[in-house]
N, C-alpha and C positions, 0 to 999 in steps of 0.2 A: 172860635167857630171858623169852620172850613165856609171857602168859597163855594159856588156853585159849579164852579169849573175844576176844581181840584179833585184829584184823582186819589180814591181811598184806596189802600194795599193791607191786606189783611193776610199774614201770612202765618201758619201754623205748621212747625216743623215736627216730625216724628209722629204725624197723625195717628199712624196704627196703636201706638200706646194709650192715646186718648181714647180712642174707639173703643180698645179693648177694656178699658178701667170705666167707660160711661156709653154702652152700646146704644143708647138713643139719640147721642150726637149727630149721626149721619142724617136722621130723620129731621132733627132740629134745625141742623145746617140748611136742609132741602126746602122745608118750610120758609126760612128766611130768606132763601134765594128766590124763590116763588111770589111770596108777598111782600117782602121790603126792599130787597136790593135788586131785583128786576130791572128796573131804571134807574139805577144809580150808576155813578161813575167810580165803579170798583172794581177791583181784583180780588178773588179768593186764591191762594195759594195753600194748597195741601201738600207737603211733603212727608215722604216717608221712606226708609232705607230698607224694608221689608217689601219687595217687588211683587210677590205672592199677594200680599195683603192687600198693597194698593191695586193691583188688576182685579182681584176678585170682590173686595169689600166697598171699593172707592169707585171703579169704574166699571164693574160687573153688571149684566142685567137685571140683577135682583136687588142692586143697591139702590138705597133712595137718591142717591146723587146722580145717577144712570142719565147720561144725555144731557149732563148741565156743565159739562166742561168744554173749554174753548181750546186748549193745547194740554199737550202731553210731552214731558222732557225725560228722558234718561239722561242722568248726569254721569259721566263716567270720572274715575281717578284720573288725577294728572298724569302725565306721562313725566319721566326723569327732566328731559329738556324743560317742560312747562314749571315743574318745582323749581328747577335752579333758577328760570326768570323771576321766581317770586323771590329770591333772596338775594 
């Protein structure tokens, strides 16, 4: 059982694949955000490598999730030097 001050992090990687295979998922997540998760100590992270899908279907004006983001990050590939540091 979680303590009340613990933060919950729910991350969904490659969200476009999920949304394309199950179109109602954005509306379901929107309802959970509005009804269940609004006052919770929770982060929902949606990741996707299709920038056009994420911009249009997740962040777009017609998306059920529109207006519910708190941050947006564009992750770029490592440079050669950054990769070298990992080795």
